N, C-alpha and C positions, 0 to 999 in steps of 0.2 A: 798641097801641103804648104802649112801658113809660112810666113817669114818666121825670123826671129824676132823682129822687134814683135810680134804677133804673138807669138811662143810666150815672151814675157808677162803680158796679159794675162794667161792661164791660172787659174789657182791649182786646180787638177789634173793629172795629169794618167791617167790609164792605157797600159802598152797590155797589148793583148799577141797571142798568137793560138792558133787552134780553138778559138770560143774560150780561152781560158786565160786568166791575167796572170803578165810576167812582172807589172807595177802596176800601182794604183794610189796615190798619195801626190802633195806636193809639187808642183812641177818644175820649183826652184831648186829643189832637191835632186830630183830624178837622176840630173848625171853623176853624181856625188854615188847616187845611192849602186849604178854600174862599175862606177869605179875601185867602191868598195867590194865587189864581188872580183874586181880584176879586168877590165874593158875598161880603156879613156876614149874621149872623145878626141878624134885629132885637131892641133891649132888650127884656129882658123876656118874649122867645119861649123855648118848649121846642126845646132843640137836637134833639131826637130830632124836632120836626115839618121843623126847618128842614133835616136832612142827608137828611130822605125828601122833600123836596120840589122841593131846589133844584135837580137835575140835569133834573129831567123840567120847571120850569118855573124857568129861571132868572132871566126876566125881572123876577121879583120880590123879587130876593135880590140885582141888580146895582148894586154902586159907582158911585157917574159915576164917567166917565172921566177929569175931570179932578181928579180926588184920587188918580191911580190915576199909578205910575210906567211911560214908555215903552213897557218891556218887558214889564212886566204886561197892557198893553193889547193888546199883537202877540201873546201867547199864549192871550189869551183867550176859554175855549171858550163856547160860544152855543150849541151842541144835544149830546141828550145823547151821540152819538159821539164829537166833540172833548171830550168830560169821561171820554169813555175813551183817548182817544189822550193826553190829558194825564196821566192817571194811569201809563202806560205808562210814562212819561219821567220820569215822578219819581223822587227814592230813596226814597219807600216800595216801590216797585214790585220794585224791585231787592233790597231788604232783605227784601222777604217771600221772591222768587225765591231768594234764597241760603239763607232760613231755611229754607223749600219742601223744598231739596236736602241740607239740613245733617241732617235729619232725616231725609229717606229712606232705607234703603237704600243704601250707595256703589256696590254691582255692579248696582241695576235700570236697566234700561235700555230706551227702546223702541226701538231702533237693534238695541245688539250683545247677545248672549246675555250671562249671566252668566258670572265666572269663575268658576272652582273651590275658588280658593285661600284660601279664607274657612273654616275651622272652624267646625263647628257650637256649637261651647260660645263664639264669639266673640259680643256682643248685638246686633252689627250683620246678623248672621246674618239669613238670609231665604232659604227654598227658591225657585232660580228658575222651577219649574212648580208651583202647589199643589197639582196633584195627580200622585203617580208615573205613572213611562214607562207602567208596564202599565195604568194605569184611564186614562189616557188612551186609547191604543190601543183599549180595550174602548167607549168613548167617543163615538171618533172612527167605528168599525166601524157602532157600534146608528144614530148618525145618516147616515150616509152609506145603509145599511140601507133607513132612514124614506125618504129620500129616491128612493131606486128605489121604494117602496111609495107612495109617497104622485105621481111622476111615471111610472106605465108606459109611457107613451107613448115614450119609449127604447127598453125593451127589447122593448115591441112592434113597434119600427120595425127593430130590429135582426135579430128572428127572423124577419120576415117579408121583408125584404131577401135572409136567407138562402135561405129557401123559394124564392123566387120567382129567384134567380142558380142553387141550386143542382137544380132544374127544365130550366133553360135548359141548363146543363151537360148535364146528365140526358139530356133529348131531342134535344142534338146529337152525345155519345157513343155512343147508346142502346145498350146489347146489344152492346158493343163486339167485343171477342171472336167472339160469335155470328156477327157478320155475317161475316166473315171466316168461318169454321166452316162454312159453310152445305150446303158440297160434300163432306163428314166428311174435308174433310182439316185438319191445322193448323194456326192461325192464322202468318204468316210474317211476315217484316220490315217489309211494310207496314203492318202491326194492332202490329208495335211501335211504328214512328213513331208512328201515332195513338195508343198508349196513353200515351206518354211526353209529346205536345202535350196530352193529356187530365189528365195528373198537373202539368203547368205549370200549364194553367188552375185546375186547383184551388188551386194553392197563390198564382197572380197574385190572383186576387179573394179570399183572405183581405189581401194585404196592401194592395189599395187601398181596401179596405173599412176597414180600421187606423182613417184620419183620421176617423172618426165619433166615435173616443174626444177627442178632442179641446177640443170646444166647452166640454164640460161643465168642466174644469177651467180654462178660459179665463173662466169664467164666474164660476166661484167665488174665482178667484186675487184678487179685492180684500178680499172677505172672510177669505180663509186669513191673509193682510199684515195684515188690523187685529187679528185675533183672537191671531196669532200674536205680534202684536206686546205687548196687552195679557196674552199668559201663559198664556193658555188652552191652550194645548196649543204641544208643538215640531213642527219638522218631520216627523222621522220617523213615528208616531204618523199624521198627514192621509196622506202617501201609504201606508202600508202599509195603512189603512182603503181605501182607493184598490185596492191589489190585490185583498186581501179580498174585495171587494164584485163586483170585476172576475169571479172564477173561477166563480160561478154564471152568470153571463151569457156567459161563451166558451165555457163548458162546456154550456149549451142550445142555444147558436147553433152550438158544433163537432157535436155528437150530431145535430141537424137537417141541416144543410149537406152532412157527413160522409155521414150514412148513405144520403138521397135519392141521391146523386152515387153511391155505393158503390155499391150496389145494381141501379138504374137502369141503371147501364153494367156490371153483368154483370163487377165488377172480381173477383179470387181468392174462392172462399165461404170458407175456411177463419176459423174461430171468430177465431184468433191473429192474420190476418191485417186483420181487420176492426179487431181493437180496436188495434192498433198503427197504422193506417191514423186511427182516431178521435182518438189521443194526440198523435198528429205536427200534424194539423192544430188540435190545445187549443192544444199547443205555442206552433206559430209564431203563432195569433190573439194569447196571452198578449203576448209577443215583442214583434209589429207592434204591439201597443197599448198596453204600458208602454215601446215608443219615441217612438211619435207622446205621449204623455204628458211624454218629455222634451221633445219637439222644445218643447210647449203653454207647459213650465213656463219654458224657455231664451225663449221666444222676447215680444216686449214686449206684439207688438196677435194678433188673429188674422189680419191677413192676412199679417203675417210665415211666423207656423205654417202658414199653409194653404199658404202658397208653396214652402217651405223641405221639409216631410216627404213630400207627392208627389214632390219629385223624386230625395230621398235616397231612396227606396220604390223607386221608379222604377230606380236606378242600382242597387240591390242586384238587382230582376228581373232586370236585364241580365247580371249576374253567376251567376246560380243555376244557369246551365250548360247549359242547351237552347237558347239563342238563339247562343249562340258556348259554345262546348268550349273544359274546360281545355289541351287541347291548340295552342287557335289562340289564344288570352289573351296577349297580349305581357305579357314577363318582368315590367316596372313596372308591370300593372296586375293582378299576382294576387295583391297582399294585400286588391283588394277581392272577389277571388272568396271568400277566406276569411272574411273578416268578414260575407260576406250569409248573414243565416241563411235564405235561401231555397236557395241552396247545399246548404245541408246537409239543410232537407226537400224536395228535388227528388230528392237521391239518398236518402233512405231510403224515401220513395214508389218510388220507381223499385227499389231492392232486395227492397222489399216484395213489388210484383207481380212481378218476372222472378226472383227466387233462387229454386229449385229443390232436392229433395232427391239430386237426381243417378242416382236411379232412377226417374224419369218420371212423379215428384209433379205434385203441382197448377202448381208452379212451372215446367216444366218442358212448355212451352208453344206455343216456336215453331221454327219450323224455318227454315233456309233454303235456297233451292235454289241450283245451280251458280254461276247466273246473278247472282245475288245477296253471293256472299260476295267478300272483298275481300283479294286481289283476284280475278276473279274465274279459273275454272277453264274456262268456254269462250268 
């Protein structure tokens, strides 16, 4: 510990207990501060010894209460925690707080972003974030990929779930068109209805599987708030990194799921139709995962997000155009039909399978008998 002569050279003194401030202010006024609280430094004692012990062992330096004013006795601290509270209500704490905020750049805040109206030539200018935006994006992307590498169970679960569901749909609709073509005739209207049911199940699974993207975001949210408040990065790089790291996961999931379903069900074997099918499932996966991340970001708790996301997804699927067709939707609900991403995915997959070249190509494979026409001819 410093000698008394060295102590006299200090301008500001900080006394701490259990990580909290019991005093911070002018060094030459510290002894008088504790004297005002009812504790005195004995004569011929080094003030450094007194200041280092008075908070932890106040009984050694307490003045008799008979010598103290009633108001001093009433607010006299007796434990380290009470010394901390006494300092928080002192004029020294108020002055130090004002000094800290005066020295800080006036646009730095833990709550609101810094305003942009301060010139770089201003002596108080300080960048809103230590790293430029592009660097923030790179760092967030690197961290997001590390999470995936160090926690592979989430990716394994997604791929396994896609394989299991694809096998289930593939066995249920196995070689769909060939089953209706077993007698040498082209598939009829019944085959077309079954095909549409298959395509609807394909997109419905992608929709109901997307809420699995919410838990990781909800678990990271507290860390994100803390790091954004400390100016590690802004909001955009964090969510941009989430989108980038989701691309390979969604691509792998769509490739596995789409390939198994497509070839087990015997859909159009043309290469361009197959690639288009995979692209539709990929974009629908990305869209619904982004939607679920939005719901998670807007919800306070997992319970709220877990209740809201499936409800909205079910509503979107209802207006996909399979359960209720466009002509049967009431006019006041048509906006839901046009807002549903499942409507566009279902329509795209249907056109991809049913549209032909008009000259007996691969898409011209469905016949209708006279009794199946609307209105029927017989």
